[in-house]
PAMAR-68208 format. One line per 3 residues: number of its first residue (from 1); their letters; for each residue x, y, z of C-alpha. Coordinates in steps of 0.001 Angstrom, whole numbers, plus 524288, in hexadecimal, padded with zeros to 5 digits. Layout:
N
NUM	a	X,Y,Z ~ ...
***
This chain:
499
1	mhr	FAB74,9F791,1F246 ~ FA73F,9EC22,1E9C5 ~ FA275,9EB8A,1DBCB
4	itp	F9765,9E1C8,1DBA2 ~ F98A4,9D7A2,1D0EA ~ F933C,9C9D4,1CF85
7	qrs	FA072,9C43F,1D347 ~ F9D2A,9C1FB,1E196 ~ F9194,9C0BC,1EABA
10	wpl	F8D14,9CC06,1F347 ~ F839B,9CCE8,1FECB ~ F77FB,9D5DD,1FC75
13	hgi	F70B8,9DD25,20737 ~ F6360,9E35B,2064C ~ F5F04,9F0D7,20A77
16	eat	F5BA0,9EDB5,2188A ~ F6832,9E622,21AE3 ~ F6FE9,9F167,2151D
19	rrl	F6900,9FB5C,21DA9 ~ F6C0E,9F371,229CA ~ F7A54,9F27D,225C8
22	eaa	F7AE1,A0117,22317 ~ F74EA,A047A,23045 ~ F7E77,9FB9E,2377E
25	aqa	F8A0B,A015C,2302D ~ F85D8,A0F58,232E2 ~ F849E,A0C39,24152
28	alp	F9231,A063C,241B8 ~ F9962,A108F,239B7 ~ F9C16,A1EFD,23C5E
31	pha	F918D,A286C,23788 ~ F9129,A2A2B,228AA ~ F9BF8,A200F,226A3
34	lmq	F93A4,A16BD,21E9C ~ F8EC1,A2169,21574 ~ F9C75,A26AE,213BB
37	rag	FA15D,A191B,21039 ~ F9649,A17BA,20675 ~ F98F5,A24F3,2004D
40	lav	FA755,A21E2,1FEB6 ~ FA43A,A14E0,1F846 ~ F9AAF,A1B6A,1EED7
43	aql	FA4A6,A25D6,1EB4D ~ FAF54,A1BC4,1E917 ~ FA6A8,A13BD,1E011
46	ala	FA22D,A1FF9,1D8EA ~ FB04B,A2370,1D63E ~ FB31B,A158D,1D1BA
49	vap	FA7AF,A1442,1C83E ~ FA835,A2245,1C318 ~ FB629,A2717,1C554
52	har	FB51B,A31C0,1BB05 ~ FA765,A369D,1BE34 ~ FA6C7,A454C,1BC26
55	tvw	F9A8E,A47AD,1C441 ~ F9522,A3F08,1CEF8 ~ F86DA,A410D,1D267
58	vac	F8381,A3B56,1DFAD ~ F74BB,A3A32,1E12D ~ F720A,A3943,1EFCF
61	gpg	F6577,A35A3,1F69A ~ F6111,A3A05,20416 ~ F6593,A2DFF,20B98
64	nng	F71FC,A267E,20E71 ~ F73CD,A22A4,20035 ~ F74C2,A311D,1FD4B
67	gdg	F7E79,A327B,20861 ~ F8712,A281B,20209 ~ F8695,A300C,1F588
70	lea	F8A4C,A3C9D,1FC8C ~ F9605,A35FB,202A7 ~ F9A06,A30FC,1F542
73	alh	F98BC,A3EC7,1EFC2 ~ FA1E9,A43E3,1FA43 ~ FAC7F,A3A4E,1F635
76	lrs	FAAB4,A3C37,1E79E ~ FAB9C,A4AFC,1E91B ~ FB7F0,A49B1,1F143
79	wgk	FBDB2,A4133,1E66D ~ FBBA6,A4BF5,1DC6F ~ FAEE0,A47CD,1D634
82	evm	FA462,A5180,1D1F5 ~ F994C,A4D12,1DAD2 ~ F8B56,A51E2,1DB3C
85	vth	F81A9,A4CF9,1E559 ~ F72F1,A4DA4,1E4B9 ~ F6CE8,A4AF0,1F1EC
88	atg	F5E99,A47CE,1F428 ~ F58CD,A4AA8,20168 ~ F4E1B,A4261,20744
91	pgs	F438F,A4426,21173 ~ F48BA,A4561,21F47 ~ F56B9,A4621,223A0
94	ppa	F6133,A3E87,21C44 ~ F6870,A3373,22331 ~ F7372,A387A,22BB8
97	daa	F7E3A,A328D,2235E ~ F789D,A380E,216C4 ~ F7708,A4581,21CF9
100	asl	F8530,A4538,22174 ~ F89CD,A4191,213C4 ~ F81DB,A4CAC,20DCD
103	ara	F880A,A5654,21739 ~ F958C,A5117,2140D ~ F9311,A5277,20578
106	rda	F8E71,A6086,206EF ~ F9A0F,A640E,20F6C ~ FA34F,A5E32,20564
109	gvr	F9D6E,A6620,1FA61 ~ F9727,A5AF2,1F2EC ~ F8E6C,A60D9,1E87A
112	lad	F7FFE,A5EB2,1EBD0 ~ F7607,A6126,1E114 ~ F6757,A608E,1DFC0
115	app	F6754,A59DA,1D283 ~ F6FC2,A4FB5,1CBA8 ~ F7ABB,A5489,1C2E9
118	egl	F7743,A55D9,1B49D ~ F7E51,A4F3B,1A98E ~ F84B0,A43E5,1B0A5
121	tag	F8BDB,A3B39,1A6FD ~ F91AC,A2DAF,1A6CB ~ F9E0A,A33FF,1AC05
124	dlg	F9747,A3805,1B8A9 ~ F91A5,A3016,1C3FC ~ F84E5,A2FBA,1CB60
127	ida	F844C,A2A4E,1D933 ~ F770F,A2586,1DDDF ~ F7659,A27D0,1EC90
130	llg	F67CF,A2AA8,1ECE0 ~ F613A,A1F71,1F404 ~ F6931,A12DD,1F48A
133	lgs	F63B8,A09BE,1FECF ~ F5A19,A143F,202F3 ~ F50BD,A1236,1F78F
136	rra	F434C,A0FA5,1FD4D ~ F3A3D,A15AB,1F351 ~ F3A31,A1A21,1E53F
139	peg	F437E,A25B0,1E387 ~ F3C65,A326A,1E0DE ~ F3F2D,A40CC,1DF4D
142	rla	F4D86,A4457,1DECA ~ F51F5,A367D,1E147 ~ F4A2E,A312D,1D5CC
145	hwi	F4F15,A3C3E,1CD22 ~ F5D3F,A39CB,1D0BE ~ F5BC2,A2B1B,1CE85
148	atl	F5661,A2DFB,1C0F6 ~ F617D,A3793,1BE79 ~ F6BD0,A2DA0,1C283
151	nas	F65B4,A2373,1B9A1 ~ F64D4,A2CD2,1AE1D ~ F72BB,A31C9,1AF88
154	sap	F7DAB,A2C7A,1A724 ~ F869F,A2D0B,1B305 ~ F892D,A1FF2,1B9B3
157	vla	F829F,A1E73,1C6EF ~ F8803,A18BF,1D382 ~ F7D4B,A14F3,1DD21
160	vdl	F8013,A1534,1EBB0 ~ F7BB6,A08B2,1F294 ~ F6FF6,A065A,1E9A0
163	psg	F6AF3,A0D0E,1DD64 ~ F60F0,A166E,1E307 ~ F5326,A113F,1E1EC
166	lhg	F5775,A02FC,1E146 ~ F529E,9F9E1,1EC08 ~ F5E54,9F3C0,1F2B1
169	dhg	F577D,9E6D3,1F553 ~ F4FBC,9E4FC,1E8DF ~ F56C8,9EBC9,1DDB7
172	tha	F4A36,9F2C3,1DA09 ~ F452F,A008C,1DB8E ~ F456A,A04AA,1E9C5
175	tds	F3697,A055C,1E954 ~ F2C15,9FE10,1E1FB ~ F23CD,A0A4C,1E0A4
178	iae	F2831,A0CD1,1D2A1 ~ F1D69,A0863,1C996 ~ F20EE,9FC9B,1C13C
181	ddq	F1DAE,A03F0,1B4BB ~ F24ED,A1076,1B84F ~ F314E,A0D2C,1B0DE
184	sar	F36F0,A1AE4,1B15F ~ F3635,A1AEF,1C03D ~ F3C05,A0D52,1C107
187	adg	F4743,A1106,1B803 ~ F4BD7,A1B54,1C1AC ~ F4748,A1456,1CDE5
190	fvr	F5550,A11D3,1D1BD ~ F62D0,A163B,1CDD6 ~ F6979,A0E4C,1C342
193	aqh	F77CD,A0EF8,1C6EB ~ F842A,A0A40,1C065 ~ F8A52,A076B,1CDA7
196	tls	F84C0,A04F4,1DB3B ~ F8CA1,A04CE,1E7CD ~ F854F,9FC81,1F1B6
199	llt	F88F9,A004C,1FF9A ~ F89AE,9F7AA,20BD0 ~ F82B0,9EC5B,2050A
202	lkp	F7F31,9E77A,1F79E ~ F707B,9E82D,1F5C7 ~ F689A,9DD83,1EEC8
205	glf	F6131,9E766,1E68F ~ F6D9F,9EB2A,1DF6C ~ F6E39,9DDBA,1D920
208	tag	F605A,9DA0F,1D553 ~ F5484,9DF87,1CE12 ~ F5819,9ED48,1C977
211	grd	F63DE,9EE59,1D25D ~ F6E49,9EA12,1C8DA ~ F69C3,9F3AE,1BE6F
214	aag	F68BB,9FEBB,1C862 ~ F7595,9FC86,1CF74 ~ F7F3D,9FA6D,1C464
217	qiw	F8C56,9F5D5,1C992 ~ F8ADE,9F328,1D814 ~ F958F,9F617,1E1FB
220	fed	F95D6,9F328,1F07B ~ F9BDE,9FA0F,1FC26 ~ F9944,9F4BC,209C6
223	lgv	F9E53,A013E,21054 ~ FA635,9F8E5,219BE ~ F99E7,9F304,21FB3
226	pap	F98BD,9E416,21F2C ~ F8B8A,9DF85,21A37 ~ F8358,9D5EE,2222C
229	ada	F84AE,9C798,21EC5 ~ F761F,9C54A,21CA9 ~ F74C4,9C9F1,20EA2
232	tah	F678E,9CC91,20854 ~ F6C77,9C5CD,1FC08 ~ F7902,9C26E,1F4FC
235	llg	F7DFB,9C6CE,1E7DD ~ F826D,9BA8F,1E0E1 ~ F90A4,9B870,1DD73
238	ppa	F964F,9AE9D,1D3D8 ~ F92C4,9A089,1D6DD ~ F9DEF,99718,1D86F
241	dtg	F9A9C,98FDB,1CBDD ~ F8F3F,99026,1C262 ~ F95B0,98A04,1B695
244	ral	F98AF,97BAA,1B5B7 ~ FA52F,97A9B,1BD58 ~ FAEF0,97073,1B8D3
247	glh	FAC4A,96575,1C26A ~ FB307,958CA,1C5C8 ~ FB818,9504D,1BACC
250	ash	FAFA4,9454A,1C008 ~ FA2EF,94C8D,1BDC8 ~ F9808,94A70,1B3FE
253	kgs	F8BB1,95123,1AF56 ~ F845B,94C4D,1BB2D ~ F8DE4,953AA,1C3DB
256	ygd	F8818,960A5,1BF95 ~ F79C1,95DD2,1C1A0 ~ F6DA6,95CC5,1B92E
259	vav	F6479,967C1,1B528 ~ F56D8,964FD,1AFF5 ~ F4F5E,96FF4,1A944
262	vgg	F4088,96F47,1A8C8 ~ F3A3E,97978,19FF5 ~ F38E3,97D50,191CB
265	aag	F2A78,97C31,18EBA ~ F25DC,97D33,18096 ~ F2CAF,9888B,179F0
268	mag	F35A1,98B2A,185A2 ~ F3FDD,98072,184F3 ~ F4A8B,98AB5,183D0
271	aal	F492C,98EF6,191FF ~ F4B46,98134,19738 ~ F569F,97ED3,18DED
274	laa	F5D28,98B89,19234 ~ F5C3F,98747,1A06E ~ F61CF,979FF,19CD3
277	qaa	F6CED,97FD3,194E4 ~ F7052,988C5,1A03B ~ F70C1,97D36,1A98F
280	lha	F797D,975C6,1A044 ~ F8310,980FB,19E2C ~ F8320,983EC,1ACC5
283	gag	F88BB,97694,1AFAD ~ F7DBC,96CE8,1B219 ~ F81F1,95F09,1AEEA
286	rvf	F756F,95B40,1A7CF ~ F69BC,96358,1A3BC ~ F5C7A,95D86,1A0A6
289	vgl	F5163,96517,19A55 ~ F4313,96182,19BB8 ~ F3B90,96A00,19219
292	ldp	F2D15,96BF7,194C5 ~ F29FD,96DAB,18651 ~ F2152,9624A,1822F
295	apl	F29E1,960FF,17601 ~ F3757,9637C,17BCC ~ F442A,9645D,1749C
298	pad	F4BB2,95788,17491 ~ F588C,95EC6,176CE ~ F5E8C,96C4A,1772F
301	psq	F6726,96CCC,16B08 ~ F6EB3,97876,17051 ~ F71B5,9716C,17D08
304	pel	F7183,962B5,17ACD ~ F76D5,9602C,18879 ~ F6936,962F8,18DEB
307	mlr	F60BE,956FB,1902B ~ F529E,95978,18C3B ~ F4819,95043,19148
310	gws	F3A5A,95042,196E3 ~ F39C3,95868,1A32A ~ F338D,94D7D,1AB28
313	tlp	F3F7C,944E3,1A8B6 ~ F4964,94EC4,1ADD8 ~ F51C7,94ACC,1B9A2
316	las	F4B78,954AC,1C2D3 ~ F4FBC,94E07,1CF57 ~ F5E2F,94EEA,1CC21
319	aav	F5EAA,95BC0,1C4A3 ~ F5E0A,96A46,1C677 ~ F5160,96D5E,1BF66
322	vcg	F4F1C,97A3F,1B855 ~ F408E,97BB7,1B62E ~ F3848,985F1,1AF5F
325	cgg	F407C,98BAE,1A45E ~ F36E9,98D21,19922 ~ F2D95,983F9,1A017
328	gea	F210F,98B2F,19CFB ~ F148C,98560,1A25D ~ F19EE,977A9,1A05F
331	vre	F2338,978FD,1ABD8 ~ F17E3,977E0,1B579 ~ F16C8,96954,1B280
334	alp	F2518,966EF,1B559 ~ F2669,96F46,1C19D ~ F20D5,965D5,1CBD5
337	avl	F2A74,95B28,1C7ED ~ F35AE,964DE,1C71E ~ F32AA,96AEA,1D45B
340	hga	F31F6,95D98,1DAA3 ~ F3D0C,95693,1D3C9 ~ F480C,96005,1D058
343	aql	F547D,95E7D,1D81B ~ F57C5,96CEF,1D604 ~ F4E9D,9767B,1CF62
346	vld	F4EAF,98374,1C825 ~ F414E,9892A,1C510 ~ F40A4,993CF,1BAD6
349	ada	F376C,99ABE,1B18C ~ F2AC0,99349,1AEDD ~ F2CD1,98A51,1BA81
352	lna	F2C17,99673,1C321 ~ F2003,99B6D,1BC30 ~ F197D,98E3A,1BE28
355	laa	F1D04,98E9F,1CC9F ~ F179E,99C4E,1CE28 ~ F0A86,99811,1C89F
358	dta	F091D,98B2F,1D002 ~ F08DE,98A46,1DEDB ~ F09E5,97B6B,1DE20
361	lqa	F16F7,97CA1,1D731 ~ F1B54,98691,1E152 ~ F1810,97CBA,1EBE7
364	llr	F2056,9728F,1E4E9 ~ F2BC8,97C19,1E468 ~ F2AB4,97EAA,1F2FF
367	ara	F29BB,97011,1F5AF ~ F35FF,96E0F,1ED97 ~ F3D0C,97810,1F609
370	rrq	F3983,97076,20247 ~ F3D79,9638D,1FC2C ~ F499C,96837,1F4CF
373	pht	F4E14,974FA,1FADC ~ F57A1,97DCA,1F3AF ~ F5637,976E1,1E69D
376	tvi	F4DAD,98069,1DEF8 ~ F50CB,98D28,1D7E6 ~ F4689,995C7,1D188
379	tph	F4AC6,9A047,1C7DD ~ F3FB1,9AA14,1C5CE ~ F408C,9B6E2,1BEA8
382	ple	F38D4,9C1E7,1C539 ~ F2BDF,9BEBB,1BE90 ~ F2CC3,9B059,1C23A
385	aar	F3069,9B42D,1D025 ~ F24A3,9BD3B,1D0A8 ~ F1B9F,9B231,1CC71
388	llg	F213A,9A915,1D6BB ~ F1F96,9B374,1E154 ~ F122E,9B7D6,1DCB2
391	qgt	F161C,9C600,1DAE0 ~ F1A33,9CF67,1D033 ~ F2754,9D02C,1C983
394	tav	F2919,9DE17,1CE72 ~ F2852,9D931,1DC78 ~ F3286,9CEBB,1D9BF
397	qad	F3BD2,9D86D,1D387 ~ F39A9,9E236,1DE8B ~ F3FF7,9D8A4,1E832
400	rlg	F4766,9CE21,1E106 ~ F4E51,9C906,1ED1E ~ F417D,9C82D,1F468
403	aal	F3AAF,9C156,1E921 ~ F456F,9B72A,1E7B5 ~ F4576,9B486,1F659
406	ala	F3697,9B352,1F65F ~ F36F9,9A94E,1EB5D ~ F41C4,9A199,1F201
409	drf	F39E1,9A135,1FE89 ~ F2D0E,99DDA,1F7D6 ~ F3271,99253,1F032
412	qct	F3E44,98ED2,1F8B6 ~ F4778,98EC5,1ED3F ~ F5265,996BE,1E728
415	vvl	F4DC6,9A230,1DEEA ~ F54CC,9A95A,1D40C ~ F4CF4,9B5B5,1D19A
418	kgs	F523D,9B997,1C452 ~ F549A,9C767,1BF9D ~ F5ECB,9D1DC,1C171
421	gsv	F65B0,9CD61,1CDBB ~ F5F7F,9BFD8,1CE86 ~ F5C2C,9BC3D,1DC95
424	iat	F5F0F,9AEAF,1E201 ~ F5781,9AAFA,1EE45 ~ F56B0,99E54,1F611
427	pge	F5035,99BFA,20346 ~ F5A72,99D23,20DF8 ~ F64A2,9A37A,20503
430	tpa	F68AB,9B1A4,20381 ~ F6362,9B5E9,1F63D ~ F6CD7,9B965,1EB6D
433	inp	F6CA4,9C30C,1E02D ~ F73A4,9BFF4,1D383 ~ F7C97,9CAC1,1CE50
436	tgn	F7EAE,9C554,1C099 ~ F76C0,9C67D,1B425 ~ F71F7,9D12E,1AB31
439	arl	F67D8,9D46D,1A0DF ~ F6D99,9CA63,1977B ~ F65DB,9C055,19F4D
442	ata	F5902,9C70B,19BCB ~ F5642,9BD9A,190C5 ~ F4DF5,9B173,18F16
445	gtg	F532E,9A4D6,194B7 ~ F5D5C,9A9EA,19E42 ~ F54B3,9A5FF,1A9B6
448	dvl	F543A,9981A,1A471 ~ F6313,9982F,1A41B ~ F6382,99C7B,1B261
451	agl	F5A5F,99166,1B62C ~ F62C4,98762,1AF18 ~ F6F3B,98CA3,1B523
454	tga	F6925,98BEB,1C2B4 ~ F6524,97DE1,1C01F ~ F72FD,97A44,1BC27
457	lla	F7895,97FCD,1C8B2 ~ F6E85,9787E,1D0DA ~ F7216,96BFE,1C999
460	rgy	F8058,96E40,1CCB1 ~ F7DA4,96F0D,1DB42 ~ F7BC3,97D70,1DE4D
463	rah	F7234,980D2,1E92C ~ F65FD,9875D,1E3DD ~ F6975,994E8,1E926
466	daa	F7767,993E6,1E417 ~ F7321,98E95,1D6E4 ~ F6984,999B9,1D517
469	gaa	F7375,9A41E,1D8A4 ~ F7E64,99E36,1D082 ~ F7563,99CA2,1C4CB
472	ayr	F7087,9AAA6,1C580 ~ F7E72,9AFB6,1C6AE ~ F83E0,9A7A1,1BB5F
475	hgq	F7819,9AA78,1B2B0 ~ F7A2E,9B920,1B471 ~ F88EA,9B822,1B38B
478	vad	F8818,9B29C,1A5CB ~ F7FE6,9BE69,1A1BF ~ F897D,9C7C5,1A842
481	dwp	F9503,9C194,1A13B ~ F8E2D,9C0C0,19410 ~ F9559,9C810,18922
484	rgr	F8FB9,9D53C,18560 ~ F88D6,9D54A,1785C ~ F85F7,9C6C3,17874
487	glt	F77E8,9C306,17B13 ~ F7554,9BA2D,186AB ~ F6AAD,9B041,1844B
490	asr	F6629,9A5F4,18DE6 ~ F6C85,99AFF,18619 ~ F7985,9A22D,185F5
493	laq	F7815,9A49A,1947E ~ F75EC,99610,196EF ~ F81E7,99263,18F00
496	alg	F8A60,99C5F,1960E ~ F879B,996C3,1A389 ~ F9287,98CEB,1A23A
499	g	F9C79,99737,19E64
***
């Protein structure tokens, strides 16, 4: 069993790939063997995370996820735990494995109840074995009530395979039928666990959108079944180097590449300067700033290393260009030259909004991809992605992997779809999900810092896909390592990139 942390990369497999793997394993193993392995793993983790739990409530659904829970209950009871099982029946006959586990639990004297135990405390444990991978529609009836009860309880919750009600591919509710304004329904639309044991495969939905909040600490048990090599996505691990490594003695500032930032319209110079500061602290050899303000600053007193000049005089052809940060409407004038001339390119913020509104600019971006393949990264947040795709933000968030892949295909570039579990997608590459970062990044200017960091890595020779992934990882890692009680602003984030 593995505790999933950001310290290494992991393959991720979607629902259909997992179902195929499960079916093949069941055909190759003796009857009930896979469920018994799963139940043992759940029981072992339950004992590890709550060794002193007085009462263990195992909430079981009608399918195989419930069967896993019943098998876990058998072990926990045999180890001396006070176990109570609630078991929901469904229409039709239960799967054969789940039926066998229910019979085994009854024969062993496991306590079966119609309602959850009352008065569970932080010293008890709830096990969510209601739906797992079987979530296909909004939970209702008993299942919905038990999900709400698990969420309201002060007892920690261990989810089996997936928090019930969470979509394994998307990290959203298992159905989109919950009305957008029905906040009470959405709050209990899926279990919010402190621990999740993912079985057979790690699912993408555990790591993006609402998945990280729902799953808590994620664990993985492959049940002795090797996963297929063709992963749906990858969970990013640490890049080899994102700081400025100590290079050869015979190196100079030109050895580490140039970054040119184009942005900062009137009243928004700060965004461009944040991107430039991030590029500088991330190891770029020289950083130029072309502010779009008609009365630009002559210099940045807080960072005199930055070279401020008219944007049209920037060395686009030899630099990694970061365009759009604080660009406002003025960035439209600069975009044709940037799209045509930049050696490497990061498009962010107002550059993306200008692209979304102008089909001629979109054509220039696609022409750039044909002329200079694999040299462009776009870094939209969900609203900017929705504008580029011509759809609503809700649709983007409902399938973040799909949205990132669609953008990468449409514009033939690398995409960083920002948010919880940022998605990195490039045509011809397996998409990646970033495991680092937290709510400290939910403050103005942190996206500008990410754009500048990405530009620095491009300038230093990273491929676009690798630069995007390494930048997202490092950006989030700084937030994860940030001292408690100390506010994280975008400028502090930029300065910490070299640490």
